[in-house]
C-alpha positions in Angstrom: -105.3 7.0 246.0 -101.9 5.4 247.3 -102.6 6.3 251.1 -106.2 4.7 250.8 -104.7 1.4 249.6 -102.1 1.5 252.3 -104.7 2.0 255.0 -107.1 -0.8 253.5 -103.9 -3.0 253.7 -103.4 -2.3 257.3 -107.0 -2.7 258.2 -107.2 -6.2 256.3 -104.1 -7.2 258.4 -105.5 -6.2 261.7 -108.9 -7.6 260.9 -107.2 -10.9 259.8 -106.3 -11.7 263.3 -110.1 -12.0 264.4 -111.0 -15.4 263.1 -107.6 -16.8 265.1 -108.9 -15.2 268.2 -112.2 -16.9 268.0 -110.5 -20.3 266.8 -108.1 -20.4 269.7 -110.9 -19.6 272.1 -113.0 -22.6 270.8 -109.8 -24.8 271.1 -109.2 -23.7 274.7 -112.7 -24.6 275.4 -112.6 -28.0 274.0 -115.0 -27.6 271.0 -112.6 -28.0 268.3 -109.4 -30.1 268.0 -107.4 -29.1 265.1 -105.2 -31.3 262.9 -101.8 -30.0 263.3 -100.9 -31.4 259.9 -103.1 -29.1 258.0 -102.0 -26.0 259.9 -98.5 -26.9 259.2 -99.0 -27.2 255.7 -101.2 -23.9 255.5 -98.5 -22.0 257.6 -95.7 -23.2 255.2 -97.7 -21.9 252.2 -98.3 -18.6 253.8 -94.6 -18.3 254.5 -94.0 -19.1 250.7 -96.4 -16.2 249.9 -94.7 -14.0 252.3 -91.2 -14.7 251.0 -92.1 -14.6 247.4 -94.1 -11.2 247.9 -91.0 -9.7 249.6 -88.6 -11.1 247.0 -91.1 -9.5 244.2 -91.2 -6.4 246.0 -94.9 -6.5 246.6 -95.2 -5.0 249.8 -98.8 -4.5 249.9 -99.6 -8.2 250.0 -97.1 -8.8 252.8 -99.1 -7.2 255.6 -102.1 -9.5 255.1 -100.0 -12.5 254.6 -97.9 -11.8 257.8 -100.9 -11.4 259.8 -102.0 -15.0 258.6 -98.7 -16.5 259.4 -98.5 -15.0 262.9 -102.3 -16.3 263.6 -101.6 -19.6 262.1 -98.4 -20.0 264.3 -100.4 -19.1 267.5 -103.0 -21.9 266.5 -100.1 -24.2 266.1 -98.7 -23.4 269.3 -102.0 -23.8 271.2 -102.8 -26.8 269.3 -99.8 -28.8 270.6 -101.9 -29.2 273.8 -105.3 -29.8 272.1 -104.8 -31.0 268.6 -103.6 -34.1 266.9 -101.4 -35.2 263.9 -103.0 -37.1 261.1 -101.3 -37.5 257.8 -103.4 -38.5 254.7 -102.6 -39.0 251.2 -103.6 -35.4 250.3 -101.2 -34.1 253.0 -98.3 -36.0 251.4 -99.1 -34.6 248.1 -99.4 -31.1 249.4 -95.9 -31.5 251.3 -94.5 -32.7 248.0 -95.9 -29.8 246.0 -94.8 -27.3 248.5 -91.2 -28.6 248.3 -91.4 -28.8 244.6 -92.4 -25.1 244.3 -89.6 -24.1 246.6 -87.1 -26.2 244.6 -88.6 -24.5 241.3 -88.1 -20.9 242.9 -84.5 -21.9 243.9 -83.7 -23.5 240.3 -85.1 -20.6 238.3 -84.4 -17.9 240.8 -87.7 -16.4 240.1 -90.1 -16.0 243.2 -93.1 -15.6 241.0 -93.0 -19.6 240.5 -93.2 -20.3 244.2 
């Protein structure tokens, strides 16, 4: 049973790259212009998930989350040419919550809070 879960995790991690390939292709064709603010926030959240999963020893969750982080970084790099930055009140709120959760993790020394 453990081997099946490992293979499912690897497969999910590999399949997680597919949407990013299509999204990057759409950006290069000029059919979409991503807001870099949202992508940076999303990447920050995923990096926190990866970090807390590693700290908690939940290695099964790391592969999929790492695939998301790599895909998001690829989108951000391509988006510097085609995307734009626009901050809304929601973006500022999410940045605040993200840094608050990092602070809570550091204060309590418990990755589960992140």
